[in-house]
C-alpha positions in Angstrom: -0.6 20.4 -16.6 -3.8 19.6 -15.3 -2.4 15.7 -13.7 0.7 18.2 -11.9 -1.8 20.5 -10.5 -4.0 17.3 -9.0 -0.8 16.2 -7.6 0.4 19.3 -6.0 -2.9 19.7 -4.4 -3.2 16.1 -3.1 0.3 16.6 -1.5 -0.5 20.4 -0.2 -3.5 18.7 1.6 -1.7 16.2 3.0 0.9 18.3 4.7 -2.1 20.5 5.9 -3.6 17.5 7.6 -0.1 16.9 9.1 0.1 20.4 10.2 -3.4 20.6 11.4 -2.8 17.1 13.4 0.4 18.9 15.2 -1.5 22.4 16.2 -4.0 19.7 17.6 -1.5 17.2 19.3 0.3 20.4 20.9 -3.6 21.7 22.6 -3.8 18.2 23.8 -0.8 18.1 25.5 -1.7 21.4 27.3 -5.3 20.4 27.9 -4.1 16.8 29.3 -1.7 18.7 31.4 -4.9 20.9 32.9 -6.3 18.3 33.5 -4.3 16.1 35.4 -3.8 19.4 37.7 -7.4 19.5 37.8 -7.4 16.4 39.8 -6.8 18.1 42.9 -10.0 20.2 42.6 -11.8 17.4 43.6 -11.1 18.2 47.3 -12.1 21.7 46.7 -15.2 21.7 44.5 -17.9 23.4 46.4 -20.8 21.8 44.5 -22.1 18.3 44.5 -19.4 15.7 43.2 -21.2 14.7 40.4 -20.9 17.8 38.8 -17.3 17.6 39.3 -17.1 14.2 38.1 -19.5 15.1 34.8 -17.4 17.7 34.2 -14.3 15.8 34.7 -15.1 13.2 32.5 -16.5 15.4 29.6 -12.6 16.9 29.4 -11.5 13.5 29.6 -13.4 12.0 26.6 -13.1 15.5 24.5 -9.6 14.9 24.9 -9.6 10.9 23.8 -11.7 12.4 20.7 -9.1 14.6 19.6 -6.4 11.9 19.8 -8.6 9.7 17.5 -9.1 12.6 15.3 -5.3 12.9 15.4 -5.0 9.3 14.2 -7.5 9.8 11.6 -6.0 12.5 10.0 -2.4 10.6 10.1 -3.7 7.5 8.9 -6.3 7.6 6.4 -8.1 4.2 7.3 -12.1 3.4 7.5 -11.0 1.8 10.9 -9.7 5.1 12.3 -12.9 6.5 11.0 -14.9 3.9 12.7 -12.9 4.5 16.0 -13.5 8.4 15.8 -17.0 7.5 15.5 -17.3 5.5 18.5 -15.8 7.7 21.2 -17.9 10.5 20.0 -21.0 8.5 20.2 -19.9 7.0 23.6 -19.2 10.5 25.1 -22.6 10.9 24.3 -24.0 7.9 26.2 -21.4 8.3 29.5 -21.2 12.4 29.7 -24.4 13.9 28.0 -27.5 14.3 30.1 -29.8 12.8 27.6 -33.3 11.0 27.5 -33.9 7.1 27.4 -34.6 7.0 23.9 -31.4 9.3 22.6 -29.4 6.8 24.8 -31.0 3.8 23.1 -30.1 5.5 19.7 -26.8 6.0 20.3 -26.2 2.4 22.0 -28.0 0.9 18.5 -25.6 3.2 16.4 -22.4 1.6 18.6 -23.6 -1.8 18.0 -24.0 -0.9 14.2 -20.4 0.2 14.1 -19.2 -2.6 15.6 -21.5 -5.0 13.6 -19.8 -2.8 10.2 -16.1 -3.5 11.3 -16.4 -7.0 11.9 -18.5 -8.4 9.0 -18.2 -5.5 6.1 -14.6 -4.8 6.7 -11.7 -7.2 5.4 -7.9 -7.2 6.2 -7.2 -5.3 2.5 -10.4 -2.4 2.8 -7.4 -0.3 4.2 -4.1 -1.2 2.3 -0.5 -0.3 1.2 0.6 -1.5 -1.9 4.0 -1.1 -4.3 4.8 -3.1 -6.9 8.4 -4.7 -7.3 10.4 -6.2 -10.1 9.9 -10.2 -10.2 13.6 -10.4 -10.4 14.0 -9.3 -7.1 15.1 -11.5 -4.0 12.4 -12.1 -1.6 14.5 -10.3 1.3 14.7 -7.5 -0.8 11.3 -7.2 -1.3 10.8 -7.6 1.9 12.7 -4.6 2.7 11.1 -2.3 0.0 7.6 -3.0 0.8 8.4 -3.7 4.7 7.3 -7.1 4.9 8.3 -10.2 6.3 7.7 -12.8 3.4 9.9 -16.3 4.3 11.4 -18.1 1.0 14.3 -20.0 0.5 17.8 -18.8 0.2 18.5 -16.9 -2.5 14.7 -17.1 -3.7 13.4 -15.0 -6.6 10.2 -12.9 -5.6 8.8 -14.1 -9.5 9.5 -18.1 -8.0 8.1 -17.4 -4.7 5.0 -16.7 -6.3 4.9 -19.4 -9.1 5.6 -22.0 -6.3 2.6 -20.2 -3.7 0.3 -20.5 -7.1 1.5 -23.8 -8.0 0.9 -24.8 -4.4 -2.6 -23.6 -4.5 -3.1 -25.2 -8.0 -3.9 -21.7 -9.4 -2.8 -20.7 -12.8 0.8 -18.2 -13.2 -1.1 -15.4 -15.2 -2.0 -11.5 -15.1 -4.1 -10.8 -12.1 -3.2 -14.2 -10.2 -2.8 -13.6 -6.2 -1.5 -15.2 -3.5 -2.9 -14.4 0.1 -0.4 -15.1 3.2 -1.7 -13.8 6.4 -1.8 -9.8 6.1 0.0 -9.8 2.8 -1.3 -10.3 -0.5 1.1 -11.1 -3.9 -0.3 -10.4 -7.3 1.3 -10.6 -10.6 0.9 -7.7 -12.3 3.1 -8.0 -15.4 4.5 -11.3 -17.3 7.0 -11.3 -20.7 7.2 -14.8 -22.4 5.7 -16.9 -19.2 7.9 -15.2 -16.8 6.7 -13.1 -13.8 8.2 -9.8 -14.6 6.8 -7.5 -12.0 4.6 -7.9 -8.6 2.2 -6.1 -6.6 2.9 -6.3 -3.0 -0.1 -5.5 -1.1 -0.1 -5.0 3.0 -2.9 -4.8 5.2 -3.1 -1.5 7.2 -5.3 -2.9 9.8 
């Protein structure tokens, strides 16, 4: 019962996020239309051009942050979180009138985010995985997992994995894995020395 409720609540939360993203998308489309119509306001502005530009940039950056927020709600990856933070901090630096010290801290925060993304993330930090029978043909596994493994004609997935493991001088055992560009193949289970299930892990970044 507890497991059922956990799964149900998780699925409900997913659909609520989709609903929020949909509502936010409508608001952003309307805001973008309003921003486009305000372009001609530059010719009718009574105040200094700097004030008009400041207001325009503030609206544009807010819309950009909203777009990144939709990406974050739709695709739960660390990369999308970093992008939202980058836009929010960049808005603070470019648009907000703040002291030099605050701007310096914001720039250091951006540098830290770039460094985090470059040196602390790996291709498989954000990934999708699926377990496929080893007896499946490679071309069928490609369809199921939406990957592009290049195997020999009619080659089975278990033979494909075993061949690559042997080429890398690795033992064909449970947990052994091969890495092919943005796809990892891990032996999930074996029986009588034969691979029965393979976990296909696809990078989302």
